[in-house]
C-alpha positions as CSV (number, residue, x, y, z in Angstrom):
1,M,24.6,-27.7,12.3
2,Y,24.7,-29.0,8.8
3,D,28.0,-30.1,7.3
4,K,27.3,-31.3,3.8
5,F,28.4,-28.9,1.0
6,I,27.1,-28.8,-2.6
7,P,29.7,-30.7,-4.7
8,L,32.6,-28.5,-5.7
9,T,35.0,-31.1,-7.0
10,K,34.9,-34.2,-9.1
11,K,35.7,-36.3,-6.0
12,E,32.8,-34.9,-4.1
13,M,30.5,-35.6,-7.1
14,E,31.7,-39.2,-7.2
15,E,31.3,-39.6,-3.4
16,Q,27.7,-38.6,-3.7
17,G,27.2,-41.2,-6.5
18,I,26.3,-38.6,-9.2
19,K,27.3,-39.4,-12.8
20,Q,25.8,-36.3,-14.4
21,F,24.6,-33.2,-12.8
22,D,21.2,-31.9,-13.7
23,F,22.5,-28.3,-13.4
24,I,25.9,-26.8,-13.1
25,Y,26.3,-23.4,-11.3
26,I,29.3,-21.3,-12.4
27,T,30.2,-18.4,-10.1
28,G,32.9,-15.7,-10.0
29,D,33.1,-16.0,-6.2
30,A,34.6,-18.6,-3.9
31,Y,31.9,-21.0,-2.7
32,V,30.4,-19.9,0.6
33,D,27.4,-21.9,1.8
34,H,25.7,-19.1,3.7
35,P,22.3,-17.5,2.8
36,S,23.9,-14.1,2.3
37,F,25.5,-15.5,-0.8
38,G,23.3,-16.0,-3.9
39,A,25.2,-19.2,-4.9
40,A,24.2,-20.9,-1.7
41,I,20.5,-20.0,-1.9
42,V,20.1,-20.9,-5.6
43,T,22.0,-24.3,-5.3
44,R,20.3,-25.2,-2.0
45,L,16.9,-24.5,-3.6
46,I,17.7,-26.6,-6.7
47,E,18.9,-29.4,-4.4
48,A,15.7,-29.2,-2.3
49,M,13.6,-29.6,-5.5
50,G,15.2,-33.0,-6.0
51,F,17.7,-32.1,-8.7
52,T,21.5,-32.6,-8.6
53,V,23.6,-29.5,-8.8
54,G,27.4,-28.9,-8.8
55,I,29.3,-25.7,-8.4
56,I,32.3,-24.5,-10.5
57,S,33.8,-21.7,-8.5
58,Q,36.1,-19.1,-10.1
59,P,37.1,-21.2,-13.1
60,D,40.3,-20.4,-14.8
61,W,39.1,-18.8,-18.1
62,H,42.5,-19.2,-19.8
63,T,41.9,-23.0,-20.2
64,D,39.0,-25.4,-20.6
65,R,40.0,-27.6,-17.6
66,D,37.7,-26.1,-14.9
67,F,34.8,-25.6,-17.3
68,R,34.9,-29.3,-18.3
69,R,35.4,-30.6,-14.8
70,F,31.9,-32.1,-14.5
71,G,31.1,-32.5,-18.2
72,A,27.9,-31.1,-19.6
73,P,24.8,-30.8,-17.3
74,K,21.6,-32.7,-18.1
75,Y,19.5,-29.5,-18.3
76,A,21.5,-26.2,-18.1
77,F,24.5,-24.2,-17.0
78,L,23.6,-21.4,-14.6
79,V,26.1,-18.5,-14.7
80,T,26.7,-15.6,-12.4
81,S,29.7,-13.2,-11.7
82,G,29.1,-13.6,-8.0
83,N,27.7,-11.4,-5.2
84,I,28.7,-8.1,-6.9
85,D,29.5,-6.8,-10.4
86,S,32.9,-8.1,-11.5
87,M,34.0,-4.7,-12.5
88,V,33.1,-3.2,-9.1
89,A,34.9,-6.1,-7.5
90,H,38.1,-5.3,-9.5
91,Y,38.2,-1.5,-9.7
92,T,37.8,1.5,-7.4
93,A,35.7,4.5,-8.2
94,A,38.9,6.1,-9.5
95,K,39.3,3.0,-11.9
96,R,42.3,1.8,-10.1
97,K,42.8,-2.0,-9.8
98,R,41.9,-3.3,-6.3
99,S,44.6,-5.2,-4.5
100,D,42.3,-7.6,-2.8
101,D,38.9,-9.4,-3.2
102,A,36.7,-10.2,-0.2
103,Y,34.9,-13.0,-2.2
104,T,38.1,-14.9,-3.0
105,A,40.0,-17.3,-0.7
106,G,42.8,-15.5,1.0
107,G,41.4,-12.2,-0.3
108,V,43.5,-12.6,-3.4
109,A,42.6,-10.4,-6.4
110,G,42.3,-11.5,-10.0
111,K,40.6,-14.9,-9.7
112,R,37.7,-13.9,-11.9
113,P,37.8,-12.1,-15.3
114,D,36.5,-8.6,-16.0
115,R,32.8,-8.8,-17.2
116,A,32.7,-12.4,-15.8
117,V,29.2,-13.3,-17.0
118,I,30.2,-12.6,-20.7
119,V,33.5,-14.4,-20.4
120,Y,32.1,-17.5,-18.8
121,C,29.2,-17.8,-21.3
122,K,31.5,-17.4,-24.3
123,K,33.7,-20.1,-22.9
124,L,30.8,-22.4,-22.4
125,R,29.7,-21.8,-26.0
126,E,33.2,-22.6,-27.2
127,Y,33.5,-25.8,-25.2
128,F,29.9,-27.1,-25.1
129,G,28.2,-25.6,-28.2
130,D,24.5,-25.1,-28.0
131,V,24.1,-26.1,-24.4
132,P,21.3,-24.2,-22.5
133,I,22.7,-21.3,-20.5
134,A,20.8,-19.1,-18.0
135,I,22.4,-16.1,-16.4
136,G,21.5,-14.3,-13.2
137,G,22.9,-12.5,-10.1
138,L,23.7,-8.8,-9.7
139,E,25.9,-8.3,-12.7
140,A,23.3,-9.8,-15.1
141,S,20.4,-8.2,-13.4
142,L,21.7,-4.6,-13.5
143,R,23.0,-4.9,-17.0
144,R,19.9,-6.4,-18.5
145,F,19.2,-3.3,-20.6
146,A,21.6,-1.3,-22.7
147,H,23.6,0.5,-20.0
148,Y,26.4,3.0,-19.5
149,D,29.6,1.3,-18.6
150,Y,31.9,3.6,-16.5
151,W,35.0,1.5,-17.2
152,D,34.5,1.7,-21.0
153,D,33.0,5.2,-20.8
154,A,30.5,4.0,-23.3
155,V,27.1,2.4,-23.6
156,R,27.2,-1.4,-23.8
157,P,24.3,-3.6,-25.0
158,S,22.3,-5.8,-22.7
159,V,24.5,-8.5,-21.1
160,L,22.1,-11.0,-22.5
161,A,23.0,-10.0,-26.1
162,D,26.7,-9.7,-25.2
163,S,27.0,-13.1,-23.6
164,G,25.0,-15.2,-25.9
165,A,23.1,-16.8,-23.0
166,D,19.5,-18.1,-23.6
167,I,17.7,-16.5,-20.7
168,L,18.4,-13.9,-18.1
169,M,16.9,-14.0,-14.6
170,Y,16.8,-10.6,-12.9
171,G,16.1,-9.9,-9.3
172,M,16.5,-12.3,-6.4
173,G,15.6,-15.3,-8.6
174,E,13.9,-18.0,-6.4
175,H,10.6,-18.0,-8.3
176,Q,12.4,-17.9,-11.7
177,I,14.9,-20.7,-10.9
178,R,12.1,-23.0,-9.6
179,E,10.0,-22.5,-12.7
180,L,12.9,-22.7,-15.1
181,C,14.3,-25.9,-13.5
182,T,10.9,-27.6,-13.5
183,R,10.1,-26.8,-17.1
184,L,13.5,-27.8,-18.4
185,S,13.1,-31.1,-16.6
186,E,9.7,-31.6,-18.3
187,G,11.4,-31.3,-21.7
188,E,10.7,-27.7,-22.7
189,N,13.4,-26.1,-24.8
190,I,15.0,-23.1,-23.0
191,R,14.7,-21.1,-26.2
192,D,10.9,-21.4,-26.1
193,I,10.5,-20.3,-22.4
194,H,9.4,-16.7,-22.8
195,D,6.7,-16.3,-20.1
196,I,8.4,-16.5,-16.7
197,R,8.1,-13.3,-14.7
198,G,11.5,-11.8,-13.7
199,T,13.3,-13.0,-16.9
200,C,14.5,-11.5,-20.1
201,Y,15.0,-13.0,-23.5
202,M,15.9,-12.0,-27.1
203,T,13.5,-12.6,-29.9
204,E,12.5,-11.5,-33.4
205,P,10.6,-8.1,-33.3
206,V,7.6,-9.8,-34.9
207,N,7.3,-12.0,-31.7
208,T,7.3,-9.1,-29.3
209,P,4.4,-9.2,-26.8
210,L,1.6,-6.7,-27.3
211,G,1.2,-3.8,-24.8
212,A,4.8,-3.6,-23.9
213,A,6.5,-0.3,-22.9
214,Q,9.2,0.3,-25.5
215,C,12.5,1.9,-24.6
216,P,14.6,3.8,-27.1
217,S,16.8,1.2,-28.9
218,F,20.4,0.3,-28.1
219,E,21.4,2.2,-31.2
220,Q,19.4,5.3,-30.1
221,V,20.7,5.4,-26.5
222,C,24.3,5.1,-27.9
223,E,23.8,8.1,-30.1
224,S,21.6,10.3,-27.9
225,R,22.0,11.0,-24.2
226,T,18.5,12.4,-24.1
227,E,17.2,9.0,-25.4
228,Y,19.3,7.2,-22.8
229,A,17.6,9.3,-20.0
230,K,14.2,8.5,-21.4
231,A,15.0,4.8,-21.5
232,T,16.1,4.9,-17.8
233,K,12.8,6.4,-16.7
234,I,10.8,3.8,-18.6
235,Q,12.8,1.0,-17.1
236,Y,12.3,2.3,-13.5
237,D,8.7,3.3,-14.0
238,W,7.6,-0.3,-14.7
239,Q,9.6,-2.2,-12.1
240,D,6.7,-2.9,-9.8
241,E,5.3,-6.3,-9.2
242,V,1.6,-5.1,-9.1
243,Y,1.4,-2.8,-12.2
244,G,4.7,-3.5,-13.9
245,K,4.5,-4.4,-17.5
246,T,6.7,-5.9,-20.2
247,V,9.5,-3.6,-21.2
248,I,11.3,-4.0,-24.6
249,Q,14.4,-2.5,-26.2
250,R,15.6,-3.2,-29.7
251,H,19.1,-4.4,-30.2
252,G,19.9,-4.5,-33.9
253,K,17.8,-7.1,-35.6
254,L,16.5,-8.6,-32.3
255,M,14.3,-7.3,-29.5
256,L,15.2,-7.6,-25.8
257,V,12.1,-8.5,-23.8
258,Q,12.0,-8.0,-20.1
259,N,8.9,-9.7,-18.6
260,P,7.2,-8.0,-15.6
261,P,9.0,-8.4,-12.3
262,A,8.6,-11.6,-10.3
263,K,6.3,-11.6,-7.3
264,S,8.0,-11.1,-4.0
265,L,8.4,-14.2,-1.9
266,T,5.7,-14.5,0.8
267,T,6.7,-14.8,4.4
268,E,6.2,-18.5,4.2
269,E,8.4,-18.8,1.1
270,L,11.1,-16.7,2.7
271,D,11.0,-18.8,5.8
272,Y,11.5,-21.9,3.7
273,I,14.5,-20.4,1.8
274,Y,16.2,-19.6,5.1
275,S,15.5,-23.0,6.6
276,L,17.5,-24.8,3.9
277,P,20.5,-26.8,5.2
278,Y,23.3,-24.1,4.9
279,T,26.5,-25.0,6.6
280,R,27.1,-21.2,7.1
281,R,30.8,-21.7,6.2
282,Y,33.1,-21.5,3.2
283,H,34.1,-24.7,1.5
284,P,36.8,-26.5,3.5
285,S,39.2,-26.5,0.4
286,Y,39.8,-22.8,1.1
287,E,41.0,-23.3,4.7
288,A,44.7,-23.6,3.7
289,L,44.4,-20.3,1.8
290,G,43.1,-18.4,4.8
291,G,39.4,-18.7,4.2
292,V,37.1,-16.3,2.4
293,P,37.1,-12.8,4.0
294,G,33.5,-12.0,2.8
295,I,32.0,-14.4,5.3
296,E,33.3,-12.4,8.3
297,E,30.7,-9.6,7.9
298,V,27.8,-12.0,7.8
299,R,28.9,-15.2,9.6
300,F,26.8,-14.4,12.7
301,S,24.2,-12.1,11.0
302,I,20.6,-12.6,10.2
303,T,18.6,-11.2,7.2
304,H,15.0,-10.6,8.3
305,N,13.8,-8.6,5.3
306,R,14.1,-7.9,1.6
307,G,13.4,-4.8,-0.6
308,C,13.8,-1.1,0.3
309,F,11.3,1.7,-0.2
310,G,14.1,4.2,0.6
311,Y,14.8,4.2,-3.2
312,C,18.1,6.2,-3.2
313,N,19.1,7.2,-6.7
314,F,22.6,5.9,-6.4
315,C,21.5,2.5,-5.1
316,S,20.6,-0.5,-7.3
317,I,18.2,-2.2,-4.9
318,A,15.0,-0.8,-6.5
319,L,16.0,-2.4,-9.8
320,H,17.1,-5.7,-8.3
321,Q,15.2,-6.6,-5.1
322,G,12.5,-4.0,-5.6
323,R,10.9,-1.4,-3.4
324,R,8.3,-3.6,-1.7
325,I,9.3,-4.9,1.8
326,T,8.8,-8.6,2.5
327,C,9.9,-10.2,5.8
328,R,10.5,-13.5,7.4
329,S,8.4,-14.6,10.3
330,E,9.6,-14.0,13.9
331,E,9.7,-17.8,14.4
332,S,12.0,-18.2,11.4
333,V,14.4,-15.5,12.6
334,L,14.5,-16.8,16.1
335,A,15.2,-20.3,14.8
336,E,18.2,-19.0,12.8
337,A,19.4,-17.2,15.9
338,E,19.2,-20.4,17.9
339,R,21.3,-22.2,15.1
340,I,23.9,-19.5,15.3
341,T,24.4,-20.0,19.0
342,Q,25.2,-23.7,18.3
343,M,28.1,-22.7,16.0
344,P,31.5,-23.7,17.5
345,D,33.1,-20.3,17.1
346,F,30.1,-18.2,18.2
347,K,31.1,-15.9,21.1
348,G,27.7,-14.6,22.0
349,Y,27.5,-11.6,19.6
350,I,25.0,-11.5,16.8
351,H,26.4,-8.9,14.4
352,D,23.3,-7.9,12.6
353,V,19.5,-8.5,12.3
354,G,18.8,-6.5,9.2
355,G,18.7,-6.4,5.4
356,P,18.9,-3.7,2.8
357,T,17.5,-1.4,5.5
358,A,17.4,-2.9,9.0
359,N,14.3,-1.1,10.4
360,F,11.9,-1.8,7.6
361,R,9.5,-4.5,8.7
362,H,6.4,-3.9,6.6
363,T,5.3,-2.0,3.5
364,S,5.4,1.8,3.7
365,C,1.7,2.1,3.2
366,E,-1.4,-0.1,2.9
367,K,-2.1,0.7,-0.8
368,Q,1.1,-0.9,-2.0
369,L,-0.3,-4.4,-1.5
370,N,-3.0,-3.9,-4.2
371,Q,-2.0,-0.9,-6.2
372,G,1.8,-1.1,-6.0
373,L,4.3,1.7,-5.1
374,C,3.7,5.2,-6.5
375,M,5.3,5.6,-9.9
376,G,7.9,8.3,-10.0
377,R,7.6,9.2,-6.3
378,K,9.5,8.3,-3.1
379,C,8.2,7.3,0.3
380,L,10.8,9.3,2.3
381,A,12.3,12.0,0.2
382,P,12.5,14.9,0.1
383,K,10.0,14.6,2.9
384,P,8.1,11.5,4.2
385,C,4.8,10.8,2.4
386,P,1.7,11.6,4.6
387,A,0.6,7.9,4.0
388,L,3.8,6.5,5.5
389,R,3.4,3.9,8.3
390,A,6.3,4.2,10.6
391,D,6.0,1.5,13.2
392,H,8.9,-0.5,14.8
393,R,6.9,-2.5,17.3
394,E,7.2,-5.9,15.5
395,Y,10.9,-5.4,14.9
396,L,11.5,-4.3,18.4
397,E,9.7,-7.3,19.9
398,M,11.7,-9.7,17.7
399,L,15.0,-8.1,18.9
400,R,13.9,-8.4,22.5
401,K,13.3,-12.1,22.0
402,I,16.6,-12.7,20.3
403,R,18.4,-11.0,23.3
404,K,16.8,-13.5,25.6
405,I,18.1,-16.6,23.7
406,K,20.5,-18.6,25.8
407,G,24.1,-17.9,24.7
408,V,23.4,-14.5,23.2
409,K,25.2,-11.7,24.9
410,R,24.6,-8.8,22.5
411,V,22.6,-8.2,19.3
412,F,23.9,-5.4,17.1
413,I,22.3,-3.7,14.1
414,R,24.8,-2.8,11.4
415,S,23.1,-3.1,8.0
416,G,21.7,0.5,7.9
417,I,19.1,2.3,10.0
418,R,16.9,4.8,8.1
419,Y,17.0,7.5,10.7
420,D,14.4,9.6,8.8
421,Y,11.9,6.7,9.0
422,L,12.8,6.1,12.6
423,M,12.0,9.7,13.5
424,E,8.6,9.4,12.0
425,D,7.6,6.8,14.6
426,K,5.7,8.6,17.3
427,N,6.6,5.8,19.8
428,D,10.2,6.3,21.0
429,E,10.7,2.8,22.4
430,F,12.7,1.6,19.5
431,I,15.2,4.5,19.4
432,R,15.7,4.1,23.1
433,E,16.3,0.4,22.9
434,L,18.4,0.7,19.8
435,I,20.8,3.1,21.6
436,K,20.8,1.1,24.8
437,H,21.2,-2.4,23.4
438,H,22.1,-2.5,19.8
439,V,24.9,0.0,19.2
440,S,28.5,-1.2,19.4
441,G,30.2,2.1,20.3
442,Q,29.4,3.7,17.0
443,L,26.3,3.7,14.9
444,K,26.8,4.2,11.2
445,V,24.1,6.2,9.3
446,A,24.0,7.6,5.8
447,P,23.1,11.3,5.5
448,E,25.5,11.3,2.5
449,H,25.6,15.1,2.1
450,C,24.1,18.3,3.6
451,S,23.4,20.4,0.5
452,A,19.7,20.3,-0.3
453,A,20.4,20.5,-4.0
454,V,22.7,17.5,-3.9
455,L,20.4,15.5,-1.6
456,D,17.5,16.0,-4.1
457,K,19.7,14.5,-6.8
458,M,20.5,11.6,-4.5
459,G,16.9,11.1,-3.6
460,K,17.7,11.5,0.0
461,P,15.9,13.5,2.8
462,H,17.3,16.9,3.6
463,I,19.9,17.4,6.3
464,E,17.3,18.6,8.8
465,A,16.2,15.0,9.3
466,Y,19.7,13.9,10.2
467,K,20.1,16.9,12.6
468,A,16.9,15.9,14.4
469,F,18.1,12.3,14.7
470,Q,21.6,13.4,15.8
471,K,20.1,15.6,18.6
472,R,17.9,12.8,19.8
473,F,20.6,10.2,19.6
474,Y,23.0,12.2,21.8
475,E,20.2,13.1,24.3
476,I,19.3,9.5,24.9
477,T,23.0,8.4,24.9
478,K,23.8,10.9,27.6
479,G,20.7,10.0,29.5
480,I,21.7,6.3,29.8
481,G,25.3,7.2,30.7
482,K,27.0,5.7,27.6
483,E,29.7,7.0,25.4
484,Q,28.5,6.3,21.8
485,Y,28.9,8.2,18.6
486,L,27.3,8.6,15.2
487,V,29.5,7.9,12.1
488,P,28.0,9.4,9.0
489,Y,28.6,7.9,5.5
490,L,29.4,10.7,3.1
491,M,29.7,10.9,-0.7
492,S,31.6,13.3,-2.8
493,S,31.2,14.3,-6.4
494,H,27.7,12.9,-6.8
495,P,25.8,14.4,-9.9
496,G,24.6,17.8,-8.9
497,S,27.4,18.5,-6.5
498,T,29.4,21.7,-7.2
499,L,32.5,22.9,-5.5
500,C,30.2,25.2,-3.5
501,D,28.2,22.3,-2.3
502,A,31.4,20.5,-1.3
503,V,32.4,23.6,0.7
504,E,29.0,23.6,2.3
505,L,29.5,20.0,3.4
506,A,33.0,20.8,4.7
507,L,31.5,23.5,6.9
508,F,28.9,21.1,8.1
509,L,31.6,18.7,9.1
510,R,33.6,21.4,10.8
511,D,30.6,22.7,12.8
512,N,29.6,19.2,13.9
513,K,33.2,18.2,14.8
514,I,33.2,15.3,12.3
515,R,36.4,14.2,10.7
516,P,35.8,11.4,8.3
517,E,38.7,8.9,7.9
518,Q,37.3,7.7,4.6
519,V,35.1,9.3,2.0
520,Q,33.3,7.5,-0.9
521,D,33.5,9.2,-4.3
522,F,30.4,8.6,-6.3
523,Y,30.8,5.4,-8.2
524,P,28.7,5.2,-11.5
525,T,27.7,1.5,-11.3
526,P,25.4,-0.1,-13.9
527,G,21.7,0.5,-13.6
528,T,21.2,3.3,-11.2
529,I,19.4,6.7,-11.7
530,S,22.5,8.5,-10.6
531,T,24.6,6.7,-13.1
532,C,22.2,7.9,-15.8
533,M,22.6,11.5,-14.5
534,F,26.4,11.0,-14.5
535,Y,26.4,9.9,-18.2
536,T,23.7,12.1,-19.6
537,E,24.0,15.1,-17.4
538,L,20.2,15.0,-17.3
539,D,17.7,14.2,-14.6
540,P,15.6,11.4,-16.3
541,Y,12.5,12.5,-14.4
542,T,12.6,16.2,-15.2
543,M,15.0,16.2,-18.2
544,E,16.7,19.2,-16.6
545,K,20.4,19.7,-16.9
546,V,22.5,18.4,-14.0
547,Y,26.0,19.5,-13.2
548,V,28.3,16.6,-13.0
549,P,31.9,16.7,-11.6
550,K,33.8,14.5,-14.0
551,T,37.4,15.6,-14.1
552,P,39.9,13.8,-11.8
553,K,41.0,17.3,-10.5
554,E,37.5,18.4,-9.5
555,K,36.7,15.1,-7.9
556,A,40.0,15.3,-6.0
557,M,39.1,18.8,-4.8
558,Q,35.6,17.8,-3.6
559,R,37.0,14.8,-1.8
560,A,39.8,16.9,-0.2
561,L,37.2,19.4,1.1
562,L,35.6,16.6,3.1
563,Q,39.0,15.9,4.6
564,Y,40.2,19.5,4.8
565,F,42.0,18.8,8.0
566,R,44.6,16.5,6.4
567,P,47.9,18.2,5.7
568,Q,48.3,16.4,2.4
569,N,45.0,17.9,1.2
570,K,46.0,21.5,2.0
571,E,46.9,22.6,-1.6
572,L,43.8,21.1,-3.1
573,V,41.6,22.6,-0.4
574,I,43.1,26.1,-0.9
575,E,42.6,25.8,-4.7
576,A,39.0,24.6,-4.3
577,L,38.1,27.4,-1.8
578,K,39.5,30.0,-4.2
579,L,37.6,28.6,-7.1
580,A,34.4,28.6,-5.0
581,G,34.9,32.2,-4.0
582,R,35.5,31.3,-0.4
583,R,38.9,32.9,0.4
584,D,37.3,33.9,3.8
585,L,37.8,30.2,4.8
586,I,41.6,30.4,4.2
587,G,43.5,31.8,7.2
588,S,44.2,31.3,10.9
589,S,40.7,32.2,12.2
590,P,39.0,29.4,14.1
591,K,36.3,29.4,11.4
592,C,38.8,28.9,8.6
593,L,39.2,25.5,7.0
594,V,42.9,25.8,6.1
595,E,45.9,28.1,6.6
596,D,47.9,29.6,3.7
597,N,50.7,32.0,4.6
598,S,50.8,33.2,1.0
599,V,47.3,34.6,1.1
600,N,47.1,38.4,1.3
601,T,44.7,39.2,4.2
602,A,43.4,42.1,2.2
603,N,42.0,39.6,-0.3
604,N,40.7,37.4,2.4
605,S,37.7,39.5,3.2
606,V,34.8,37.6,4.8
607,K,32.4,40.0,3.4
608,G,33.8,39.7,-0.1
609,G,34.0,36.0,0.2
610,D,30.4,35.8,1.3
611,R,29.3,37.7,-1.7
612,Q,31.1,35.3,-4.0
613,W,29.8,32.4,-2.0
614,Q,26.2,33.5,-2.3
615,K,26.5,34.1,-6.0
616,A,28.1,30.7,-6.6
617,K,25.5,29.0,-4.4
618,R,22.6,30.6,-6.3
619,S,24.1,29.3,-9.5
620,S,24.4,25.9,-8.0
621,Q,20.8,25.9,-6.8
622,S,19.5,27.1,-10.1
623,Q,20.4,23.7,-11.6
624,G,17.3,22.3,-10.0
625,R,16.3,21.7,-6.4
626,N,13.5,19.4,-5.5
627,T,14.1,17.3,-8.5
628,R,14.4,13.6,-8.6
629,A,17.7,12.3,-8.5
630,G,21.7,7.9,-6.6
631,S,26.5,3.4,-3.2
632,P,28.0,0.8,-4.5
633,K,27.3,-2.2,-2.3
634,N,30.8,-2.4,-1.2
635,R,31.3,1.1,0.1
636,K,34.0,1.5,2.7
637,S,33.2,2.7,6.2
638,V,33.6,6.3,7.3
639,S,34.9,7.0,10.7
640,S,34.2,10.3,12.3
641,G,34.9,12.7,14.8
642,S,34.4,13.0,18.4
643,P,36.3,11.6,19.9
644,R,38.9,10.9,17.2
645,N,40.0,7.6,18.9
646,S,36.6,6.0,19.4
647,K,36.8,2.3,19.5
648,N,34.4,-0.6,18.8
649,S,33.6,0.7,15.3
650,T,31.7,-1.8,13.1
651,K,31.4,-2.1,9.4
652,R,28.3,-1.5,7.4
653,G,27.1,-5.0,6.5
654,K,24.3,-5.3,4.0
655,S,23.4,-8.8,3.0
656,P,25.0,-9.3,-0.4
657,R,23.2,-11.2,-3.1
């Protein structure tokens, strides 16, 4: 195994004989040298190109000491907030301060500022003047256009304009960083580099490229929610590496220019990236603090793919990694598995072989390679496209070979199985081997809801797909004599979800004997279609009105309905059922959700309740079924049901970046 880290301290810089770094990378996370962390990939790639690079991790923004640690770089500062948006890292969906931080040594909260990219860039300008600054990572990528900010409850300008950086790299960034580093080293001025795919820059309107798709301006989207929805559609429509075009948005006297998306890495390029000399550990300086908790999910995990054509509306992957699937070769994945077995603390269990979606191993159809993905359409929702290619043979063969590696006891899949895609595969070998070999007691899947109206707004398949998978899962599990369970991820208060829809979900949970221990409220994070719906109350693809639960009281009631069995939720559940016209679900009958001794049985008529229910449901559905419509990356796991005390639960582990 490799044991040399990128320099993090002045002492390490001097030990390597470096007088001035070519590039200095500033991150809001603790330094973890593992390919699931963007800082590791970017700095290792720069190092492999022959440049020197140092890392300033979680600098204290109250003083200049950390920022000045290495002096100025020869070519540029590279700035990121870390693996996730700094505001998501700091606050819950209810806007409460988090008490811990998985990307900080010891799990301590508060080691990065709110809106870290902006703060870091302003400090660099203060201390180093006109030094070249490039920004990237998830926070920069998803805030590259004017965007609704949930924490301010207002529209903010592009983070490029707000931060004062010179160039923004969006997406995964390897192509961009290679070209930028090379051109800066050849003497080009960063303020003249305007033609790298996957980057954004600010310019005078007179210099705007011809043929660009123009969004409503920052000023327009601030004033009009209709214009904001139009801008969101334009931004998503052109995020394709085949037909995508330049997208522009005016900000005051300047124009924000987003160049077309970078090309996906080829298999050979991905193999190279994952072969770089990562130590797969956090920096040793964190040992005394208890290490970095974020490594635990991925320490013994392997990422085999990128991209996701699932394209859920609440997910940011389409705007960041893209919808096109690219994969590493089998040889590259097996080589990484071999390296993992040589790690001193490896106990024989590979925790994941996945990615954004574990069981995507190729493009969803042939035409994507030359024509791109269909604009404004989804491959899987509300029903699978007739052109969909559902084939798990290559993935299955790779898993079989990993299982045979000496020292490997078990190989689990934890980063998300698309059960709807799996059920489209006519060959049932994969589902059988998945259940037999790759489930650790519980398999976590993401139906999210059961209401068709809500699922349409989420961009998810209807619940019938989950029911079919659930039936098959338990048939196979019983057939092989195992005791394993499905654990569904569920989301409350997503745009489009009424109290009636939440009641429908509660009944689904009751009928399926599911008792979630945790429920995720919808979190309006920057850059998603669902966040656009939350802010504008419009579907950007149909411009139809969307019902949005926004008050803390209604959110609490929807959340309580999903955990109706908890005594502390009783009053909220009763209030919600009354408002939804479902008094028939209050009482001592086995079909009731909750008891209330104060309820007059004469007013608890099932017939009367059903009439109110159907009326309320029709009202809900009239808001627009079959329209386009969605988790934050750091969603907490949901435990369910039967039996209540199931063990060996695993966390959902998507490779962060």
